[in-house]
MOPAC internal coordinates of N, CA, C and O (Angstrom, degrees):
PM7 1SCF
backbone

  N    0.0000 0     0.00 0     0.00 0    0    0    0
  C    1.4367 1     0.00 0     0.00 0    1    0    0
  C    1.5296 1   107.75 1     0.00 0    2    1    0
  O    1.2310 1   121.49 1   -35.32 1    3    2    1
  N    1.3196 1   114.76 1   144.68 1    3    2    1
  C    1.4569 1   121.38 1   179.76 1    5    3    2
  C    1.5227 1   108.32 1  -123.22 1    6    5    3
  O    1.2310 1   120.55 1   -59.57 1    7    6    5
  N    1.3213 1   116.55 1   120.43 1    7    6    5
  C    1.4547 1   121.45 1   177.43 1    9    7    6
  C    1.5245 1   106.82 1  -116.68 1   10    9    7
  O    1.2310 1   120.88 1   -66.51 1   11   10    9
  N    1.3392 1   115.93 1   113.49 1   11   10    9
  C    1.4607 1   120.26 1  -175.96 1   13   11   10
  C    1.5180 1   109.16 1  -166.33 1   14   13   11
  O    1.2310 1   120.71 1   -11.56 1   15   14   13
  N    1.3153 1   116.24 1   168.44 1   15   14   13
  C    1.4596 1   119.41 1   171.20 1   17   15   14
  C    1.5204 1   107.81 1   -66.91 1   18   17   15
  O    1.2310 1   120.51 1   -15.34 1   19   18   17
  N    1.3096 1   116.63 1   164.66 1   19   18   17
  C    1.4680 1   119.66 1  -178.54 1   21   19   18
  C    1.5329 1   110.74 1   -58.43 1   22   21   19
  O    1.2310 1   118.64 1   127.96 1   23   22   21
  N    1.3477 1   120.19 1   -52.04 1   23   22   21
  C    1.4685 1   118.76 1   179.91 1   25   23   22
  C    1.5319 1   112.95 1   -60.33 1   26   25   23
  O    1.2310 1   120.33 1   139.73 1   27   26   25
  N    1.3398 1   116.98 1   -40.27 1   27   26   25
  C    1.4680 1   119.54 1   179.29 1   29   27   26
  C    1.5258 1   111.14 1   -65.57 1   30   29   27
  O    1.2310 1   120.59 1   140.30 1   31   30   29
  N    1.3327 1   116.48 1   -39.70 1   31   30   29
  C    1.4629 1   119.84 1   178.48 1   33   31   30
  C    1.5267 1   110.27 1   -61.31 1   34   33   31
  O    1.2310 1   120.28 1   133.90 1   35   34   33
  N    1.3256 1   117.07 1   -46.10 1   35   34   33
  C    1.4673 1   120.03 1  -179.36 1   37   35   34
  C    1.5208 1   111.50 1   -64.37 1   38   37   35
  O    1.2310 1   120.11 1   147.16 1   39   38   37
  N    1.3273 1   117.40 1   -32.84 1   39   38   37
  C    1.4696 1   119.36 1   179.31 1   41   39   38
  C    1.5291 1   111.24 1   -69.66 1   42   41   39
  O    1.2310 1   120.34 1   160.36 1   43   42   41
  N    1.3345 1   116.96 1   -19.64 1   43   42   41
  C    1.4646 1   121.21 1  -179.25 1   45   43   42
  C    1.5293 1   112.99 1   -96.56 1   46   45   43
  O    1.2310 1   120.36 1   171.54 1   47   46   45
  N    1.3070 1   116.92 1    -8.46 1   47   46   45
  C    1.4584 1   121.27 1  -178.84 1   49   47   46
  C    1.5216 1   110.77 1   -98.67 1   50   49   47
  O    1.2310 1   120.74 1   -32.02 1   51   50   49
  N    1.3081 1   116.19 1   147.98 1   51   50   49
  C    1.4643 1   120.95 1   174.88 1   53   51   50
  C    1.5228 1   107.21 1  -102.02 1   54   53   51
  O    1.2310 1   120.84 1   -79.71 1   55   54   53
  N    1.3154 1   116.00 1   100.29 1   55   54   53
  C    1.4622 1   121.11 1  -178.66 1   57   55   54
  C    1.5168 1   108.28 1  -109.47 1   58   57   55
  O    1.2310 1   121.21 1   -57.42 1   59   58   57
  N    1.3328 1   115.29 1   122.58 1   59   58   57
  C    1.4585 1   119.86 1  -179.86 1   61   59   58
  C    1.5278 1   109.57 1  -126.21 1   62   61   59
  O    1.2310 1   120.42 1    11.40 1   63   62   61
  N    1.3153 1   116.81 1  -168.60 1   63   62   61
  C    1.4643 1   121.49 1  -175.86 1   65   63   62
  C    1.5235 1   112.67 1   -70.14 1   66   65   63
  O    1.2310 1   120.10 1   175.46 1   67   66   65
  N    1.3167 1   117.42 1    -4.54 1   67   66   65
  C    1.4679 1   121.67 1   176.75 1   69   67   66
  C    1.5329 1   111.48 1  -103.81 1   70   69   67
  O    1.2310 1   120.39 1  -175.24 1   71   70   69
  N    1.3177 1   116.85 1     4.76 1   71   70   69
  C    1.4680 1   121.91 1  -176.03 1   73   71   70
  C    1.5291 1   111.76 1   -91.94 1   74   73   71
  O    1.2310 1   121.86 1   -28.28 1   75   74   73
  N    1.3182 1   114.05 1   151.72 1   75   74   73
  C    1.4567 1   122.58 1   177.38 1   77   75   74
  C    1.5268 1   106.86 1  -123.76 1   78   77   75
  O    1.2310 1   120.28 1   -54.76 1   79   78   77
  N    1.3353 1   117.07 1   125.24 1   79   78   77
  C    1.4580 1   122.09 1  -179.95 1   81   79   78
  C    1.5216 1   107.70 1  -115.33 1   82   81   79
  O    1.2310 1   121.01 1   -54.42 1   83   82   81
  N    1.3282 1   115.68 1   125.58 1   83   82   81
  C    1.4573 1   121.25 1  -179.86 1   85   83   82
  C    1.5231 1   107.90 1  -124.39 1   86   85   83
  O    1.2310 1   120.45 1   -59.83 1   87   86   85
  N    1.3328 1   116.75 1   120.17 1   87   86   85
  C    1.4625 1   121.94 1   178.76 1   89   87   86
  C    1.5233 1   109.12 1   -89.69 1   90   89   87
  O    1.2310 1   121.27 1   -71.33 1   91   90   89
  N    1.3122 1   115.17 1   108.67 1   91   90   89
  C    1.4593 1   122.12 1   178.77 1   93   91   90
  C    1.5300 1   106.15 1  -138.53 1   94   93   91
  O    1.2310 1   121.19 1  -108.48 1   95   94   93
  N    1.3163 1   115.34 1    71.52 1   95   94   93
  C    1.4666 1   120.44 1  -177.65 1   97   95   94
  C    1.5229 1   109.96 1   -93.56 1   98   97   95
  O    1.2310 1   120.93 1   -33.24 1   99   98   97
  N    1.2908 1   115.83 1   146.76 1   99   98   97
  C    1.4670 1   120.54 1   179.58 1  101   99   98
  C    1.5212 1   109.59 1   -59.88 1  102  101   99
  O    1.2310 1   120.97 1   -56.24 1  103  102  101
  N    1.3161 1   115.76 1   123.76 1  103  102  101
  C    1.4613 1   120.84 1   178.41 1  105  103  102
  C    1.5205 1   114.05 1    71.86 1  106  105  103
  O    1.2310 1   119.97 1  -172.16 1  107  106  105
  N    1.3096 1   117.67 1     7.84 1  107  106  105
  C    1.4745 1   123.10 1   177.66 1  109  107  106
  C    1.5301 1   113.47 1    63.67 1  110  109  107
  O    1.2310 1   119.78 1  -168.01 1  111  110  109
  N    1.3277 1   118.02 1    11.99 1  111  110  109
  C    1.4610 1   120.75 1  -174.79 1  113  111  110
  C    1.5193 1   112.17 1   -59.95 1  114  113  111
  O    1.2310 1   120.02 1   141.33 1  115  114  113
  N    1.3325 1   117.58 1   -38.67 1  115  114  113
  C    1.4606 1   120.51 1  -173.76 1  117  115  114
  C    1.5284 1   113.94 1  -106.26 1  118  117  115
  O    1.2310 1   119.84 1  -179.76 1  119  118  117
  N    1.3251 1   117.91 1     0.24 1  119  118  117
  C    1.4623 1   120.17 1  -174.27 1  121  119  118
  C    1.5297 1   112.95 1   -54.98 1  122  121  119
  O    1.2310 1   120.20 1   133.84 1  123  122  121
  N    1.3253 1   117.22 1   -46.16 1  123  122  121
  C    1.4626 1   119.79 1  -178.89 1  125  123  122
  C    1.5245 1   111.43 1   -60.83 1  126  125  123
  O    1.2310 1   120.25 1   136.90 1  127  126  125
  N    1.3210 1   117.12 1   -43.10 1  127  126  125
  C    1.4618 1   120.44 1   179.52 1  129  127  126
  C    1.5223 1   111.71 1   -67.28 1  130  129  127
  O    1.2310 1   120.53 1   142.66 1  131  130  129
  N    1.3320 1   116.60 1   -37.34 1  131  130  129
  C    1.4640 1   120.17 1   177.56 1  133  131  130
  C    1.5281 1   109.73 1   -62.84 1  134  133  131
  O    1.2310 1   120.57 1   133.51 1  135  134  133
  N    1.3225 1   116.51 1   -46.49 1  135  134  133
  C    1.4689 1   120.46 1  -179.87 1  137  135  134
  C    1.5239 1   110.64 1   -64.56 1  138  137  135
  O    1.2310 1   120.05 1   138.36 1  139  138  137
  N    1.3204 1   117.51 1   -41.64 1  139  138  137
  C    1.4708 1   120.75 1   178.94 1  141  139  138
  C    1.5262 1   110.89 1   -60.25 1  142  141  139
  O    1.2310 1   120.34 1   136.30 1  143  142  141
  N    1.3126 1   116.95 1   -43.70 1  143  142  141
  C    1.4739 1   120.18 1   177.72 1  145  143  142
  C    1.5273 1   110.50 1   -66.17 1  146  145  143
  O    1.2310 1   120.37 1   138.15 1  147  146  145
  N    1.3264 1   116.90 1   -41.85 1  147  146  145
  C    1.4631 1   120.62 1  -179.11 1  149  147  146
  C    1.5219 1   111.48 1   -62.73 1  150  149  147
  O    1.2310 1   120.46 1   144.69 1  151  150  149
  N    1.3335 1   116.72 1   -35.31 1  151  150  149
  C    1.4705 1   120.06 1   179.34 1  153  151  150
  C    1.5245 1   112.44 1   -64.35 1  154  153  151
  O    1.2310 1   120.39 1   162.82 1  155  154  153
  N    1.3066 1   116.85 1   -17.18 1  155  154  153
  C    1.4580 1   120.62 1   178.87 1  157  155  154
  C    1.5297 1   111.90 1   -91.48 1  158  157  155
  O    1.2310 1   120.86 1  -170.22 1  159  158  157
  N    1.3242 1   115.95 1     9.78 1  159  158  157
  C    1.4606 1   122.01 1   178.16 1  161  159  158
  C    1.5343 1   108.62 1  -118.09 1  162  161  159
  O    1.2310 1   120.51 1   -11.74 1  163  162  161
  N    1.3242 1   116.62 1   168.26 1  163  162  161
  C    1.4717 1   119.32 1   175.87 1  165  163  162
  C    1.5233 1   113.32 1   -88.41 1  166  165  163
  O    1.2310 1   119.67 1  -157.91 1  167  166  165
  N    1.3275 1   118.24 1    22.09 1  167  166  165
  C    1.4661 1   121.82 1  -175.95 1  169  167  166
  C    1.5228 1   111.74 1   -48.70 1  170  169  167
  O    1.2310 1   120.97 1   -40.61 1  171  170  169
  N    1.3250 1   115.75 1   139.39 1  171  170  169
  C    1.4708 1   122.35 1   179.18 1  173  171  170
  C    1.5235 1   111.23 1   -67.16 1  174  173  171
  O    1.2310 1   120.87 1   143.91 1  175  174  173
  N    1.3374 1   115.95 1   -36.09 1  175  174  173
  C    1.4631 1   121.39 1  -175.20 1  177  175  174
  C    1.5237 1   108.81 1  -138.08 1  178  177  175
  O    1.2310 1   120.94 1   -46.70 1  179  178  177
  N    1.3315 1   115.80 1   133.30 1  179  178  177
  C    1.4587 1   122.17 1   173.48 1  181  179  178
  C    1.5167 1   106.36 1  -129.07 1  182  181  179
  O    1.2310 1   120.70 1   -62.80 1  183  182  181
  N    1.3262 1   116.27 1   117.20 1  183  182  181
  C    1.4537 1   120.39 1  -178.19 1  185  183  182
  C    1.5158 1   111.77 1  -127.71 1  186  185  183
  O    1.2310 1   121.25 1   -27.22 1  187  186  185
  N    1.3260 1   115.21 1   152.78 1  187  186  185
  C    1.4603 1   121.17 1   179.31 1  189  187  186
  C    1.5154 1   109.01 1  -137.25 1  190  189  187
  O    1.2310 1   120.71 1   -54.10 1  191  190  189
  N    1.3206 1   116.24 1   125.90 1  191  190  189
  C    1.4622 1   121.06 1   178.77 1  193  191  190
  C    1.5251 1   109.04 1   -75.06 1  194  193  191
  O    1.2310 1   120.70 1   -27.41 1  195  194  193
  N    1.3105 1   116.27 1   152.59 1  195  194  193
  C    1.4629 1   120.20 1   175.79 1  197  195  194
  C    1.5133 1   112.12 1   136.92 1  198  197  195
  O    1.2310 1   121.66 1    -5.82 1  199  198  197
  N    1.3018 1   114.42 1   174.18 1  199  198  197
  C    1.4612 1   121.23 1  -179.34 1  201  199  198
  C    1.5263 1   110.89 1   -74.71 1  202  201  199
  O    1.2310 1   120.86 1   -14.82 1  203  202  201
  N    1.3187 1   115.95 1   165.18 1  203  202  201
  C    1.4647 1   121.38 1   175.72 1  205  203  202
  C    1.5301 1   109.31 1   -59.94 1  206  205  203
  O    1.2310 1   120.19 1   139.98 1  207  206  205
  N    1.3327 1   117.24 1   -40.02 1  207  206  205
  C    1.4681 1   121.37 1   179.73 1  209  207  206
  C    1.5322 1   111.22 1   -60.94 1  210  209  207
  O    1.2310 1   120.96 1   134.41 1  211  210  209
  N    1.3266 1   115.77 1   -45.59 1  211  210  209
  C    1.4647 1   119.51 1   177.86 1  213  211  210
  C    1.5231 1   110.38 1   -62.57 1  214  213  211
  O    1.2310 1   120.57 1   135.04 1  215  214  213
  N    1.3303 1   116.51 1   -44.96 1  215  214  213
  C    1.4626 1   120.68 1  -179.71 1  217  215  214
  C    1.5209 1   111.10 1   -60.14 1  218  217  215
  O    1.2310 1   120.25 1   136.95 1  219  218  217
  N    1.3240 1   117.13 1   -43.05 1  219  218  217
  C    1.4640 1   120.42 1   179.41 1  221  219  218
  C    1.5222 1   111.10 1   -60.55 1  222  221  219
  O    1.2310 1   120.19 1   138.87 1  223  222  221
  N    1.3255 1   117.24 1   -41.13 1  223  222  221
  C    1.4655 1   120.88 1   178.12 1  225  223  222
  C    1.5101 1   112.14 1   -64.47 1  226  225  223
  O    1.2310 1   120.49 1   136.63 1  227  226  225
  N    1.3187 1   116.68 1   -43.37 1  227  226  225
  C    1.4651 1   120.50 1   178.75 1  229  227  226
  C    1.5181 1   110.19 1   -64.61 1  230  229  227
  O    1.2310 1   120.07 1   136.35 1  231  230  229
  N    1.3267 1   117.48 1   -43.65 1  231  230  229
  C    1.4685 1   120.39 1   179.44 1  233  231  230
  C    1.5293 1   111.11 1   -60.17 1  234  233  231
  O    1.2310 1   120.17 1   138.47 1  235  234  233
  N    1.3171 1   117.28 1   -41.53 1  235  234  233
  C    1.4690 1   120.55 1   179.16 1  237  235  234
  C    1.5235 1   110.60 1   -64.17 1  238  237  235
  O    1.2310 1   120.09 1   137.46 1  239  238  237
  N    1.3175 1   117.43 1   -42.54 1  239  238  237
  C    1.4703 1   119.46 1   179.01 1  241  239  238
  C    1.5289 1   111.09 1   -66.56 1  242  241  239
  O    1.2310 1   119.98 1   144.14 1  243  242  241
  N    1.3270 1   117.64 1   -35.86 1  243  242  241
  C    1.4626 1   120.49 1   176.94 1  245  243  242
  C    1.5247 1   111.00 1   -66.57 1  246  245  243
  O    1.2310 1   120.07 1   143.63 1  247  246  245
  N    1.3234 1   117.47 1   -36.37 1  247  246  245
  C    1.4775 1   120.42 1   174.60 1  249  247  246
  C    1.5269 1   109.69 1   -59.28 1  250  249  247
  O    1.2310 1   121.17 1   133.76 1  251  250  249
  N    1.3121 1   115.38 1   -46.24 1  251  250  249
  C    1.4758 1   119.91 1  -179.98 1  253  251  250
  C    1.5249 1   111.86 1   -64.40 1  254  253  251
  O    1.2310 1   120.66 1   155.71 1  255  254  253
  N    1.3184 1   116.34 1   -24.29 1  255  254  253
  C    1.4673 1   120.96 1   177.04 1  257  255  254
  C    1.5250 1   111.72 1   -82.72 1  258  257  255
  O    1.2310 1   120.14 1   177.57 1  259  258  257
  N    1.3360 1   117.34 1    -2.43 1  259  258  257
  C    1.4545 1   120.97 1   174.87 1  261  259  258
  C    1.5127 1   116.23 1   102.66 1  262  261  259
  O    1.2310 1   119.80 1  -173.57 1  263  262  261
  N    1.3209 1   117.99 1     6.43 1  263  262  261
  C    1.4571 1   119.40 1   177.72 1  265  263  262
  C    1.5225 1   109.81 1   -78.04 1  266  265  263
  O    1.2310 1   121.05 1   -40.06 1  267  266  265
  N    1.3221 1   115.59 1   139.94 1  267  266  265
  C    1.4676 1   121.59 1  -177.81 1  269  267  266
  C    1.5245 1   110.95 1   -81.55 1  270  269  267
  O    1.2310 1   120.82 1   -12.46 1  271  270  269
  N    1.3287 1   116.03 1   167.54 1  271  270  269
  C    1.4652 1   120.81 1   175.70 1  273  271  270
  C    1.5288 1   110.23 1   -62.66 1  274  273  271
  O    1.2310 1   120.43 1   145.13 1  275  274  273
  N    1.3190 1   116.78 1   -34.87 1  275  274  273
  C    1.4690 1   120.49 1   176.45 1  277  275  274
  C    1.5264 1   110.24 1   -61.74 1  278  277  275
  O    1.2310 1   120.45 1   137.74 1  279  278  277
  N    1.3361 1   116.75 1   -42.26 1  279  278  277
  C    1.4630 1   120.50 1   175.82 1  281  279  278
  C    1.5269 1   110.16 1   -60.13 1  282  281  279
  O    1.2310 1   120.88 1   129.99 1  283  282  281
  N    1.3216 1   115.92 1   -50.01 1  283  282  281
  C    1.4556 1   120.97 1  -175.00 1  285  283  282
  C    1.5275 1   112.53 1   -65.53 1  286  285  283
  O    1.2310 1   120.48 1   152.46 1  287  286  285
  N    1.3264 1   116.69 1   -27.54 1  287  286  285
  C    1.4609 1   120.76 1   177.47 1  289  287  286
  C    1.5274 1   112.02 1   -65.60 1  290  289  287
  O    1.2310 1   120.00 1   163.81 1  291  290  289
  N    1.3232 1   117.60 1   -16.19 1  291  290  289
  C    1.4669 1   121.33 1   178.37 1  293  291  290
  C    1.5244 1   112.69 1   -77.44 1  294  293  291
  O    1.2310 1   120.39 1   166.49 1  295  294  293
  N    1.3305 1   116.85 1   -13.51 1  295  294  293
  C    1.4581 1   121.37 1  -173.82 1  297  295  294
  C    1.5277 1   110.35 1   -88.48 1  298  297  295
  O    1.2310 1   121.11 1   -51.09 1  299  298  297
  N    1.3143 1   115.48 1   128.91 1  299  298  297
  C    1.4608 1   122.51 1   173.73 1  301  299  298
  C    1.5248 1   107.00 1   -97.63 1  302  301  299
  O    1.2310 1   120.35 1   -62.44 1  303  302  301
  N    1.3164 1   116.94 1   117.56 1  303  302  301
  C    1.4663 1   119.69 1   177.25 1  305  303  302
  C    1.5155 1   109.36 1  -164.48 1  306  305  303
  O    1.2310 1   119.63 1   -44.87 1  307  306  305
  N    1.2898 1   118.32 1   135.13 1  307  306  305
  C    1.4624 1   125.07 1    -6.01 1  309  307  306
  C    1.5200 1   110.91 1   -66.18 1  310  309  307
  O    1.2310 1   121.01 1   -26.45 1  311  310  309
  N    1.3136 1   115.67 1   153.55 1  311  310  309
  C    1.4633 1   120.04 1  -176.52 1  313  311  310
  C    1.5213 1   111.06 1   -88.34 1  314  313  311
  O    1.2310 1   122.04 1   -21.55 1  315  314  313
  N    1.3189 1   113.71 1   158.45 1  315  314  313
  C    1.4593 1   120.70 1   177.68 1  317  315  314
  C    1.5144 1   111.92 1   102.55 1  318  317  315
  O    1.2310 1   121.02 1   -30.27 1  319  318  317
  N    1.3096 1   115.66 1   149.73 1  319  318  317
  C    1.4590 1   121.02 1   175.89 1  321  319  318
  C    1.5223 1   109.63 1   -78.84 1  322  321  319
  O    1.2310 1   120.74 1   -30.60 1  323  322  321
  N    1.3189 1   116.19 1   149.40 1  323  322  321
  C    1.4554 1   121.37 1  -178.69 1  325  323  322
  C    1.5173 1   111.96 1   -77.03 1  326  325  323
  O    1.2310 1   120.76 1   -98.45 1  327  326  325
  N    1.3289 1   116.16 1    81.55 1  327  326  325
  C    1.4632 1   120.51 1  -178.91 1  329  327  326
  C    1.5328 1   111.74 1  -109.39 1  330  329  327
  O    1.2310 1   120.78 1  -170.14 1  331  330  329
  N    1.3323 1   116.11 1     9.86 1  331  330  329
  C    1.4580 1   119.46 1  -179.42 1  333  331  330
  C    1.5133 1   113.07 1    77.33 1  334  333  331
  O    1.2310 1   120.33 1  -155.43 1  335  334  333
  N    1.3229 1   116.98 1    24.57 1  335  334  333
  C    1.4642 1   121.83 1  -177.70 1  337  335  334
  C    1.5266 1   110.98 1   -61.81 1  338  337  335
  O    1.2310 1   121.30 1   -41.53 1  339  338  337
  N    1.3345 1   115.12 1   138.47 1  339  338  337
  C    1.4599 1   121.00 1   178.04 1  341  339  338
  C    1.5262 1   112.35 1  -125.22 1  342  341  339
  O    1.2310 1   119.79 1   139.00 1  343  342  341
  N    1.3187 1   118.00 1   -41.00 1  343  342  341
  C    1.4612 1   120.54 1  -178.28 1  345  343  342
  C    1.5254 1   110.07 1   -85.12 1  346  345  343
  O    1.2310 1   121.03 1   -15.45 1  347  346  345
  N    1.3210 1   115.63 1   164.55 1  347  346  345
  C    1.4684 1   120.28 1   177.67 1  349  347  346
  C    1.5214 1   110.16 1   -57.46 1  350  349  347
  O    1.2310 1   120.84 1   137.18 1  351  350  349
  N    1.3197 1   116.01 1   -42.82 1  351  350  349
  C    1.4663 1   120.13 1  -179.20 1  353  351  350
  C    1.5240 1   111.44 1   -63.53 1  354  353  351
  O    1.2310 1   120.43 1   137.79 1  355  354  353
  N    1.3207 1   116.77 1   -42.21 1  355  354  353
  C    1.4643 1   120.52 1   179.22 1  357  355  354
  C    1.5214 1   111.14 1   -66.85 1  358  357  355
  O    1.2310 1   120.25 1   141.44 1  359  358  357
  N    1.3159 1   117.12 1   -38.56 1  359  358  357
  C    1.4718 1   120.78 1   176.93 1  361  359  358
  C    1.5221 1   109.65 1   -62.74 1  362  361  359
  O    1.2310 1   120.33 1   137.71 1  363  362  361
  N    1.3327 1   116.97 1   -42.29 1  363  362  361
  C    1.4660 1   120.44 1   177.56 1  365  363  362
  C    1.5264 1   110.88 1   -60.23 1  366  365  363
  O    1.2310 1   120.31 1   137.25 1  367  366  365
  N    1.3274 1   117.00 1   -42.75 1  367  366  365
  C    1.4666 1   120.53 1   178.23 1  369  367  366
  C    1.5243 1   110.45 1   -62.45 1  370  369  367
  O    1.2310 1   119.82 1   138.62 1  371  370  369
  N    1.3352 1   117.95 1   -41.38 1  371  370  369
  C    1.4628 1   120.38 1  -179.43 1  373  371  370
  C    1.5287 1   111.52 1   -65.14 1  374  373  371
  O    1.2310 1   120.50 1   144.64 1  375  374  373
  N    1.3374 1   116.65 1   -35.36 1  375  374  373
  C    1.4694 1   120.82 1   178.27 1  377  375  374
  C    1.5238 1   109.99 1   -68.28 1  378  377  375
  O    1.2310 1   120.58 1   131.72 1  379  378  377
  N    1.3198 1   116.50 1   -48.28 1  379  378  377
  C    1.4644 1   119.85 1   179.78 1  381  379  378
  C    1.5255 1   110.40 1   -62.53 1  382  381  379
  O    1.2310 1   120.03 1   142.89 1  383  382  381
  N    1.3247 1   117.55 1   -37.11 1  383  382  381
  C    1.4683 1   120.73 1   177.32 1  385  383  382
  C    1.5246 1   110.65 1   -60.89 1  386  385  383
  O    1.2310 1   120.20 1   139.68 1  387  386  385
  N    1.3390 1   117.23 1   -40.32 1  387  386  385
  C    1.4642 1   119.73 1   177.57 1  389  387  386
  C    1.5214 1   110.76 1   -65.15 1  390  389  387
  O    1.2310 1   120.12 1   139.93 1  391  390  389
  N    1.3242 1   117.38 1   -40.07 1  391  390  389
  C    1.4669 1   120.46 1   178.24 1  393  391  390
  C    1.5226 1   110.73 1   -62.25 1  394  393  391
  O    1.2310 1   120.20 1   138.89 1  395  394  393
  N    1.3214 1   117.23 1   -41.11 1  395  394  393
  C    1.4661 1   121.04 1   177.52 1  397  395  394
  C    1.5277 1   109.78 1   -63.98 1  398  397  395
  O    1.2310 1   120.16 1   137.35 1  399  398  397
  N    1.3311 1   117.29 1   -42.65 1  399  398  397
  C    1.4674 1   120.73 1   179.46 1  401  399  398
  C    1.5255 1   110.96 1   -60.95 1  402  401  399
  O    1.2310 1   120.23 1   137.11 1  403  402  401
  N    1.3149 1   117.17 1   -42.89 1  403  402  401
  C    1.4750 1   121.02 1   178.58 1  405  403  402
  C    1.5136 1   109.88 1   -64.99 1  406  405  403
  O    1.2310 1   120.53 1   138.46 1  407  406  405
  N    1.3278 1   116.59 1   -41.54 1  407  406  405
  C    1.4667 1   120.80 1   179.47 1  409  407  406
  C    1.5153 1   110.75 1   -61.86 1  410  409  407
  O    1.2310 1   120.41 1   135.91 1  411  410  409
  N    1.3169 1   116.82 1   -44.09 1  411  410  409
  C    1.4615 1   120.79 1  -178.99 1  413  411  410
  C    1.5274 1   111.97 1   -68.19 1  414  413  411
  O    1.2310 1   120.03 1   145.82 1  415  414  413
  N    1.3276 1   117.55 1   -34.18 1  415  414  413
  C    1.4756 1   120.76 1   175.59 1  417  415  414
  C    1.5168 1   110.26 1   -61.81 1  418  417  415
  O    1.2310 1   120.41 1   144.23 1  419  418  417
  N    1.3299 1   116.82 1   -35.77 1  419  418  417
  C    1.4617 1   121.41 1  -178.31 1  421  419  418
  C    1.5238 1   111.54 1   -72.60 1  422  421  419
  O    1.2310 1   120.18 1   154.06 1  423  422  421
  N    1.3373 1   117.25 1   -25.94 1  423  422  421
  C    1.4601 1   121.57 1  -173.66 1  425  423  422
  C    1.4753 1   112.90 1   -79.33 1  426  425  423
  O    1.2310 1   120.10 1   180.00 1  427  426  425

């Protein structure tokens, strides 16, 4: 387990082009910071849970922080494949399915 601020956590992780980063923070408090840190890595996948409205707000704030449209195009949000998921378990399956799809596209 790693307990640290978002920047400190990222400095302790080895994230490469084979890594997948998914921002699923309680109450969405840290999602923007997690995504901002992830954009500074070569991660294969960067995803953020939440509604389209939330994602649009985060994307706008990231633009104001200096991230380019090319950077923002790396973000998957809302995450998960559209399988009609309703329960937490179904949402988890839809997210993992998207990760598998991205992995297979890379192969």
